[in-house]
Structure formats: structure tokens, C-alpha cells
SEVONU-461397 format. One record per residue (C-alpha): x, y, z; residue in three letters. Coordinates in Angstrom, 3 decimals, padded with zeros to 6 digits. Layout:
<lokol><X>X</X><Y>Y</Y><Z>Z</Z><res>ALA</res></lokol>
...
//
This chain:
<lokol><X>182.641</X><Y>165.554</Y><Z>005.580</Z><res>MET</res></lokol>
<lokol><X>181.041</X><Y>165.633</Y><Z>008.839</Z><res>SER</res></lokol>
<lokol><X>180.323</X><Y>168.776</Y><Z>010.848</Z><res>PHE</res></lokol>
<lokol><X>178.084</X><Y>170.017</Y><Z>013.797</Z><res>LEU</res></lokol>
<lokol><X>174.802</X><Y>172.063</Y><Z>012.906</Z><res>LEU</res></lokol>
<lokol><X>173.058</X><Y>173.672</Y><Z>015.691</Z><res>PRO</res></lokol>
<lokol><X>169.305</X><Y>173.074</Y><Z>015.384</Z><res>CYS</res></lokol>
<lokol><X>167.193</X><Y>175.990</Y><Z>017.068</Z><res>PRO</res></lokol>
<lokol><X>165.186</X><Y>173.758</Y><Z>019.658</Z><res>HIS</res></lokol>
<lokol><X>167.967</X><Y>170.914</Y><Z>020.255</Z><res>CYS</res></lokol>
<lokol><X>171.333</X><Y>172.991</Y><Z>019.911</Z><res>GLY</res></lokol>
<lokol><X>174.372</X><Y>171.554</Y><Z>018.188</Z><res>PRO</res></lokol>
<lokol><X>174.001</X><Y>167.937</Y><Z>016.601</Z><res>ARG</res></lokol>
<lokol><X>176.027</X><Y>165.918</Y><Z>014.035</Z><res>PRO</res></lokol>
<lokol><X>174.948</X><Y>166.813</Y><Z>010.580</Z><res>VAL</res></lokol>
<lokol><X>173.970</X><Y>163.287</Y><Z>010.047</Z><res>ASP</res></lokol>
<lokol><X>170.716</X><Y>163.972</Y><Z>012.148</Z><res>GLU</res></lokol>
<lokol><X>169.664</X><Y>166.472</Y><Z>009.590</Z><res>PHE</res></lokol>
<lokol><X>168.275</X><Y>166.442</Y><Z>006.074</Z><res>ALA</res></lokol>
<lokol><X>169.381</X><Y>169.277</Y><Z>003.477</Z><res>TYR</res></lokol>
<lokol><X>166.716</X><Y>170.644</Y><Z>001.063</Z><res>PHE</res></lokol>
<lokol><X>168.932</X><Y>173.128</Y><Z>-000.796</Z><res>GLY</res></lokol>
<lokol><X>169.583</X><Y>176.857</Y><Z>-000.803</Z><res>GLU</res></lokol>
<lokol><X>166.826</X><Y>179.414</Y><Z>-000.244</Z><res>VAL</res></lokol>
<lokol><X>165.415</X><Y>180.586</Y><Z>-003.356</Z><res>THR</res></lokol>
<lokol><X>162.872</X><Y>183.282</Y><Z>-004.040</Z><res>HIS</res></lokol>
<lokol><X>159.261</X><Y>182.327</Y><Z>-005.880</Z><res>ARG</res></lokol>
<lokol><X>158.569</X><Y>183.711</Y><Z>-009.170</Z><res>PRO</res></lokol>
<lokol><X>155.463</X><Y>186.296</Y><Z>-009.034</Z><res>GLY</res></lokol>
<lokol><X>151.823</X><Y>185.593</Y><Z>-009.375</Z><res>ALA</res></lokol>
<lokol><X>151.760</X><Y>184.752</Y><Z>-013.150</Z><res>SER</res></lokol>
<lokol><X>155.265</X><Y>183.768</Y><Z>-013.916</Z><res>PRO</res></lokol>
<lokol><X>156.497</X><Y>183.120</Y><Z>-017.265</Z><res>THR</res></lokol>
<lokol><X>157.672</X><Y>179.770</Y><Z>-018.302</Z><res>LEU</res></lokol>
<lokol><X>161.303</X><Y>180.976</Y><Z>-018.311</Z><res>ARG</res></lokol>
<lokol><X>160.756</X><Y>182.185</Y><Z>-014.709</Z><res>GLU</res></lokol>
<lokol><X>159.386</X><Y>178.798</Y><Z>-013.770</Z><res>LEU</res></lokol>
<lokol><X>162.037</X><Y>176.909</Y><Z>-015.318</Z><res>THR</res></lokol>
<lokol><X>164.760</X><Y>178.991</Y><Z>-013.572</Z><res>GLU</res></lokol>
<lokol><X>162.855</X><Y>178.460</Y><Z>-010.066</Z><res>TYR</res></lokol>
<lokol><X>162.769</X><Y>174.643</Y><Z>-010.411</Z><res>VAL</res></lokol>
<lokol><X>165.806</X><Y>173.753</Y><Z>-012.151</Z><res>TYR</res></lokol>
<lokol><X>168.584</X><Y>176.453</Y><Z>-011.556</Z><res>PHE</res></lokol>
<lokol><X>170.597</X><Y>177.131</Y><Z>-008.294</Z><res>ARG</res></lokol>
<lokol><X>173.370</X><Y>179.822</Y><Z>-007.570</Z><res>ASP</res></lokol>
<lokol><X>175.389</X><Y>177.281</Y><Z>-005.945</Z><res>ASN</res></lokol>
<lokol><X>177.886</X><Y>179.845</Y><Z>-004.527</Z><res>VAL</res></lokol>
<lokol><X>181.192</X><Y>179.258</Y><Z>-002.986</Z><res>ALA</res></lokol>
<lokol><X>180.632</X><Y>181.085</Y><Z>000.351</Z><res>GLY</res></lokol>
<lokol><X>177.953</X><Y>181.965</Y><Z>002.687</Z><res>PRO</res></lokol>
<lokol><X>174.531</X><Y>180.592</Y><Z>001.615</Z><res>GLN</res></lokol>
<lokol><X>171.067</X><Y>180.343</Y><Z>002.876</Z><res>ARG</res></lokol>
<lokol><X>169.627</X><Y>176.787</Y><Z>003.169</Z><res>GLU</res></lokol>
<lokol><X>166.761</X><Y>174.819</Y><Z>004.176</Z><res>TRP</res></lokol>
<lokol><X>167.299</X><Y>172.114</Y><Z>006.698</Z><res>TRP</res></lokol>
<lokol><X>165.148</X><Y>169.720</Y><Z>008.673</Z><res>GLN</res></lokol>
<lokol><X>166.010</X><Y>167.943</Y><Z>012.090</Z><res>HIS</res></lokol>
<lokol><X>165.056</X><Y>164.525</Y><Z>010.837</Z><res>ARG</res></lokol>
<lokol><X>166.469</X><Y>162.433</Y><Z>013.794</Z><res>HIS</res></lokol>
<lokol><X>165.497</X><Y>164.795</Y><Z>016.372</Z><res>GLY</res></lokol>
<lokol><X>162.770</X><Y>167.421</Y><Z>016.846</Z><res>CYS</res></lokol>
<lokol><X>161.594</X><Y>167.358</Y><Z>013.061</Z><res>GLY</res></lokol>
<lokol><X>161.421</X><Y>171.184</Y><Z>012.805</Z><res>GLU</res></lokol>
<lokol><X>162.642</X><Y>172.824</Y><Z>009.417</Z><res>TRP</res></lokol>
<lokol><X>164.858</X><Y>175.962</Y><Z>009.872</Z><res>PHE</res></lokol>
<lokol><X>167.058</X><Y>177.953</Y><Z>007.904</Z><res>LEU</res></lokol>
<lokol><X>170.826</X><Y>177.663</Y><Z>008.073</Z><res>ALA</res></lokol>
<lokol><X>173.649</X><Y>180.042</Y><Z>006.807</Z><res>GLU</res></lokol>
<lokol><X>176.711</X><Y>178.329</Y><Z>005.902</Z><res>ARG</res></lokol>
<lokol><X>179.928</X><Y>178.757</Y><Z>003.957</Z><res>ASP</res></lokol>
<lokol><X>179.874</X><Y>176.045</Y><Z>001.619</Z><res>THR</res></lokol>
<lokol><X>183.931</X><Y>176.293</Y><Z>001.355</Z><res>ARG</res></lokol>
<lokol><X>184.462</X><Y>175.353</Y><Z>004.916</Z><res>THR</res></lokol>
<lokol><X>181.044</X><Y>173.871</Y><Z>006.286</Z><res>ASN</res></lokol>
<lokol><X>181.269</X><Y>176.712</Y><Z>008.801</Z><res>ALA</res></lokol>
<lokol><X>177.662</X><Y>177.423</Y><Z>010.391</Z><res>VAL</res></lokol>
<lokol><X>177.297</X><Y>181.343</Y><Z>010.441</Z><res>LEU</res></lokol>
<lokol><X>173.507</X><Y>181.346</Y><Z>012.055</Z><res>GLY</res></lokol>
<lokol><X>170.453</X><Y>179.322</Y><Z>012.096</Z><res>VAL</res></lokol>
<lokol><X>166.841</X><Y>180.851</Y><Z>012.480</Z><res>SER</res></lokol>
<lokol><X>163.215</X><Y>179.589</Y><Z>012.235</Z><res>MET</res></lokol>
<lokol><X>161.563</X><Y>180.613</Y><Z>008.822</Z><res>PRO</res></lokol>
<lokol><X>159.161</X><Y>183.515</Y><Z>009.002</Z><res>GLU</res></lokol>
<lokol><X>155.544</X><Y>183.169</Y><Z>008.767</Z><res>THR</res></lokol>
<lokol><X>154.056</X><Y>184.616</Y><Z>005.409</Z><res>PRO</res></lokol>
<lokol><X>151.836</X><Y>187.505</Y><Z>006.027</Z><res>LYS</res></lokol>
<lokol><X>148.089</X><Y>186.331</Y><Z>006.443</Z><res>GLY</res></lokol>
<lokol><X>148.909</X><Y>182.796</Y><Z>007.754</Z><res>GLU</res></lokol>
<lokol><X>148.894</X><Y>181.632</Y><Z>011.416</Z><res>VAL</res></lokol>
//
């Protein structure tokens, strides 16, 4: 299925120009258990509805960004640039 995905830098483009890298997950703490690491690496929520996802505009500006998309309809609810972690520039 094809749809338009708005790049934060280039505007709406066909989804074929982008690479999908999965839903946004939460990293485990500093000393994770084997179970926490396994869940982080292998398991996803795979919701039917709004989901935050990682995308890259591979055939455009090359930027990585976050998109909130309804997985039932492919309607894009919003896009944003990822926040820089504290202490990094």
C-alpha cells in the first residue's frame, strides 16, 4: 500500500522514498536482566492503531525522524525530529 509520508525537511513524499525501522521502544536500564534485554531486542507491541515509529528519508535528505502513524489506515498523525539525549550535542 502506498501513502504520502511528510518528511520534516522535504515535505510530503511517497512512502517508497523512506526506510521503516520499527516502532519506538524504551531501552532497558543500565544493568538489564537477560529477560529485559530479550524483550527489548525481540518483542514489539505491534498495536492496531496509533504507533510511534522510526523512519529515514533514504532517497531524499537522509534524515532520521519519528512519525506517529495509525497502523490500521496508514494515516500519518504527525512527524518530529528525535530529541538529543541530555549531555550530548
